[in-house]
C-alpha positions in Angstrom: 230.8 28.7 12.3 227.0 28.5 13.0 227.2 32.6 13.9 229.1 32.7 10.7 226.5 31.2 8.5 223.9 33.2 10.4 225.6 36.2 9.5 225.7 35.5 6.0 221.9 34.6 5.5 221.1 38.2 7.2 223.3 39.8 4.8 221.9 38.0 1.8 218.3 38.9 2.9 219.7 42.4 3.4 221.0 42.5 -0.1 218.0 41.3 -1.4 215.9 44.1 0.3 218.3 46.5 -0.9 217.7 45.3 -4.5 214.0 45.1 -4.2 214.0 48.6 -2.3 215.9 50.1 -5.4 213.6 48.8 -8.0 210.8 50.1 -6.3 212.5 53.3 -6.0 213.2 52.9 -9.6 209.3 52.5 -10.8 208.5 55.6 -8.8 211.2 57.8 -10.8 210.1 56.0 -14.1 206.5 56.8 -13.4 207.3 60.5 -12.2 209.2 60.8 -15.2 206.6 59.7 -17.5 203.8 61.8 -15.5 205.8 65.1 -15.6 207.4 64.4 -19.4 210.6 64.2 -18.0 212.9 62.3 -20.1 215.9 62.6 -17.3 213.8 61.1 -14.6 212.3 58.3 -17.3 216.3 57.2 -17.9 217.4 57.5 -13.8 214.3 55.0 -13.0 215.3 52.8 -15.8 218.6 52.3 -14.6 217.4 51.9 -11.1 215.0 49.2 -11.9 218.1 47.3 -13.7 220.3 47.8 -10.8 218.0 46.7 -8.5 217.0 43.4 -10.4 220.9 42.9 -10.7 221.2 42.9 -6.9 218.1 40.5 -6.4 219.7 38.2 -9.0 223.0 38.3 -7.3 221.7 37.6 -4.0 219.7 34.7 -5.5 222.5 33.4 -6.8 224.8 33.6 -3.8 222.0 32.1 -1.5 221.0 28.9 -3.8 224.2 28.4 -5.7 222.3 28.2 -9.0 221.9 30.8 -11.6 218.7 32.0 -12.8 217.2 31.2 -16.4 219.9 31.6 -19.2 217.5 34.0 -20.9 217.4 36.2 -18.2 221.4 36.1 -17.7 221.7 37.0 -21.4 219.5 40.0 -21.1 221.2 41.1 -18.1 224.6 40.7 -19.7 223.4 42.6 -22.7 222.7 45.7 -20.6 
């Protein structure tokens, strides 16, 4: 059972890292779209930032068992 718990911790860390990486990639696309005045790249960057944030919140919830602040949850639900 200890091995299973260890594997779950590793997977949660990987999901957080994936979400953070997706968010960083989104910021790069957003800045690239702003610099080149390319609306499609800006929109793609915004979507990637939101998706990365959602992954990080999901992994944090699974790890801690508590939800983030209610304001944040309402914002994410509206997206």
